[in-house]
C-alpha positions in Angstrom: 0.0 0.0 0.0 2.7 2.5 1.0 5.1 1.6 -1.8 2.9 1.0 -4.9 -0.4 2.8 -4.3 0.8 6.3 -3.3 -0.9 7.9 -6.3 -4.3 6.4 -5.8 -7.3 8.3 -4.5 -8.1 8.0 -0.8 -11.3 5.9 -1.5 -9.3 3.5 -3.7 -6.7 3.1 -1.0 -9.4 2.5 1.6 -10.8 -0.3 -0.6 -7.4 -2.0 -0.9 -6.9 -1.6 2.8 -10.3 -3.1 3.7 -9.6 -6.3 1.8 -6.0 -6.6 3.1 -6.8 -5.8 6.7 -10.2 -7.4 7.2 -10.7 -10.2 4.7 -7.3 -11.7 3.8 -6.1 -12.5 7.4 -9.3 -14.4 8.2 -8.9 -16.6 5.2 -5.2 -17.0 4.6 -4.1 -16.7 8.3 -0.4 -17.6 8.4 -0.2 -19.3 5.0 3.1 -18.7 3.1 3.2 -17.5 -0.5 4.7 -20.8 -1.6 1.7 -22.6 -0.2 -0.7 -20.7 -2.4 -2.4 -22.6 -5.3 -4.9 -21.4 -7.9 -7.6 -23.5 -6.1 -7.0 -21.8 -2.7 -7.0 -18.4 -4.2 -10.2 -19.1 -6.1 -11.8 -20.4 -3.0 -11.0 -17.0 -1.3 -12.8 -15.1 -4.1 -15.8 -17.5 -4.1 -16.6 -16.7 -0.5 -17.7 -13.2 -1.5 -21.2 -12.3 -2.7 -20.7 -12.2 -6.5 -23.2 -9.3 -6.8 -21.4 -7.1 -4.2 -18.8 -4.5 -5.1 -16.6 -6.0 -2.4 -15.8 -9.0 -4.7 -14.6 -6.5 -7.3 -12.2 -5.0 -4.8 -11.1 -8.4 -3.6 -10.4 -9.6 -7.1 -8.5 -6.4 -8.0 -6.5 -6.3 -4.7 -5.5 -10.0 -4.9 -4.4 -9.6 -8.6 -2.3 -6.6 -7.7 -0.7 -8.4 -4.7 0.1 -11.6 -6.7 1.4 -9.7 -9.7 3.8 -7.6 -7.5 4.9 -10.7 -5.7 5.9 -12.3 -9.0 7.7 -9.2 -10.2 9.6 -9.1 -6.9 10.6 -12.8 -7.3 8.5 -13.9 -4.3 6.6 -16.5 -6.3 7.8 -18.8 -9.1 4.8 -17.9 -11.3 2.3 -15.1 -11.7 -0.7 -16.6 -9.9 -2.8 -13.5 -10.7 -3.3 -15.0 -14.2 -5.2 -18.0 -12.7 -7.9 -15.9 -11.0 -11.5 -15.9 -12.2 -13.8 -13.3 -10.9 -17.1 -14.9 -9.7 -19.9 -14.3 -12.1 -22.7 -12.0 -11.0 -26.2 -13.4 -10.7 -29.3 -11.4 -11.6 -29.5 -8.4 -9.2 -32.7 -7.1 -7.8 -33.7 -3.6 -9.0 -33.0 -1.1 -6.2 -36.2 0.8 -5.2 -37.4 3.1 -2.5 -39.2 1.7 0.6 -42.9 2.3 0.7 -44.2 4.4 3.6 -45.4 1.2 5.3 -42.0 -0.3 5.0 -40.3 2.8 6.3 -42.6 2.7 9.3 -41.7 -0.9 10.0 -38.0 -0.3 9.4 -37.9 2.6 11.9 -39.9 0.6 14.5 -37.3 -2.2 14.4 -34.5 0.3 14.4 -35.4 1.4 17.9 -34.0 -1.9 19.3 -30.5 -1.0 18.0 -27.7 1.0 19.6 -27.2 4.7 19.0 -24.5 4.2 16.4 -26.7 2.0 14.1 -29.7 4.3 14.7 -27.9 7.4 13.7 -26.3 5.7 10.6 -29.7 4.5 9.3 -31.4 7.8 10.0 -28.6 9.7 8.4 -28.9 7.5 5.3 -32.6 8.1 5.0 -32.6 11.8 5.6 -29.4 12.8 3.9 -29.6 10.2 1.1 -25.8 9.6 1.3 -23.8 6.8 -0.1 -22.4 4.4 2.5 -18.9 5.7 2.4 -20.2 9.3 2.5 -22.1 8.5 5.6 -19.1 6.8 7.2 -16.9 9.8 6.8 -19.3 12.3 8.4 -18.0 14.1 11.5 -19.6 16.8 13.6 -17.0 19.3 12.3 -18.8 19.0 8.9 -21.8 20.9 10.3 -22.0 24.6 9.5 -24.3 25.8 12.3 -24.6 29.3 11.1 -26.0 28.3 7.7 -27.6 25.0 8.8 -25.6 23.2 6.3 -23.6 19.9 6.3 -20.5 19.2 4.2 -20.8 15.8 2.5 -17.5 14.2 1.5 -18.5 12.9 -2.0 -17.1 9.6 -3.3 -18.1 9.6 -7.0 -17.8 12.7 -9.2 -17.0 16.4 -8.6 -20.7 17.1 -8.1 -20.8 14.5 -5.2 -18.7 16.9 -3.1 -21.5 19.1 -1.7 -22.6 21.4 1.1 -26.3 20.8 1.7 -28.8 22.7 3.9 -30.7 20.5 6.4 -33.4 21.1 9.0 -32.5 22.3 12.4 -34.2 19.2 13.8 -31.9 16.9 11.8 -28.8 18.8 12.9 -30.0 18.7 16.6 -30.5 15.0 16.2 -27.0 14.4 14.9 -25.5 16.4 17.8 -27.1 13.9 20.3 -24.2 11.6 19.4 -20.6 12.8 20.2 -18.4 9.8 19.5 -15.1 10.3 17.6 -15.1 9.1 15.0 -18.8 9.7 14.6 -19.5 6.3 13.1 -17.4 3.8 14.9 -17.7 0.6 12.8 -16.4 -0.6 9.4 -18.7 0.2 6.4 -19.7 -3.4 5.8 -21.0 -3.7 9.3 -23.8 -1.2 8.6 -24.7 -3.0 5.4 -25.1 -6.2 7.4 -27.2 -4.4 10.0 -29.5 -3.0 7.4 -30.1 -6.6 6.1 -30.8 -7.7 9.7 -33.3 -4.9 10.2 -35.0 -5.6 6.9 -35.4 -9.2 7.9 -36.9 -8.4 11.3 -39.2 -5.8 9.6 -40.3 -8.4 7.0 -39.0 -6.4 4.1 -37.6 -8.4 1.3 -35.0 -7.8 -1.4 -33.6 -4.5 0.0 -30.1 -3.3 0.6 -28.6 -0.4 2.6 -28.3 1.5 -0.7 -32.1 1.4 -1.1 -32.3 4.0 1.7 -30.7 6.5 -0.7 -33.5 5.7 -3.2 -35.9 6.2 -0.4 -34.5 9.6 0.4 -34.8 10.8 -3.2 -38.4 9.5 -3.4 -39.4 11.1 -0.1 -38.0 14.4 -1.3 -40.1 14.1 -4.4 -43.3 13.6 -2.4 -42.3 16.4 -0.1 -42.4 18.8 -3.1 -38.7 19.3 -3.7 -37.9 20.5 -7.3 -35.9 18.1 -9.5 -32.7 20.2 -9.7 -32.7 20.6 -5.9 -32.9 16.9 -5.4 -30.1 16.3 -7.9 -27.8 18.6 -6.0 -28.9 17.2 -2.6 -28.0 13.6 -3.7 -24.8 14.7 -5.5 -25.7 13.4 -8.9 -24.0 14.6 -12.1 -27.2 14.2 -14.1 -30.8 14.9 -13.4 -31.7 11.8 -15.4 -30.0 9.7 -12.7 -32.0 11.4 -10.0 -35.4 11.1 -11.8 -35.1 7.8 -13.7 -33.1 5.7 -11.3 -33.4 7.1 -7.8 -37.0 8.3 -7.7 -39.3 5.4 -7.4 -43.1 6.2 -7.3 -44.9 4.5 -4.4 -48.7 4.3 -4.0 -48.8 4.9 -0.2 -46.3 7.8 0.2 -47.9 11.2 0.8 -46.4 14.5 2.0 -48.6 14.4 5.2 -47.6 10.8 5.8 -43.9 11.6 5.6 -44.2 14.6 7.9 -46.1 12.5 10.4 -43.4 9.8 10.3 -40.3 12.0 10.4 -41.6 15.1 12.1 -39.2 17.9 11.0 -36.1 15.8 10.2 -36.6 16.6 6.5 -36.2 20.2 5.5 -39.5 21.5 4.1 -38.6 23.1 0.8 
């Protein structure tokens, strides 16, 4: 990481680091390089969900490590050439939660600790990507202008400073841990799946909360361009066609009743 990945972006280095620190030690333990075989390496990759982005990071990281080991004469052959990335299966279409599903999600969420509660509420109200949520800190709040700086992870437009309601800012200040979110990103994805299961909500992921935010803002009367900036999208087409999913039971009054003043009324 220090020698060969200096020029990479911070998010890319974090992805490498996550695989190397969290996943490789659990599987390979104290195995020596000379003990590695194509079958063992493939077994490591096959343990990941083929539809997750993590398998892409694992595949890329492992290839880079093995290639560099060969270049540095640590292995007799380039084992990177033997790797086969697991094939993706048909993925479910990401959609927003209905109002009824949001109600059940929030009810189950009450049984979890402060860290998980704040992460999920932040995701629903701010509509942030997982890594954007993880990097939030109280120092990102601009109290004077009631804005929060979001550390974008995609394009230039994803770096943004968004105005939020005072109620949402007050809610965030109830938690004072440093770092603000204390667990690894994958932990929150796992917790979302657990909450969905308990709430009897099928085929949803943590990222669906971002779709839910966009859809909620639509029903709260936010203009399209404002929602695009809010979510950090480079294109309004992405906001409208992908992230805004019409739901039969969502109404402005229903959202205000469920979330009180956490959403800023445009």
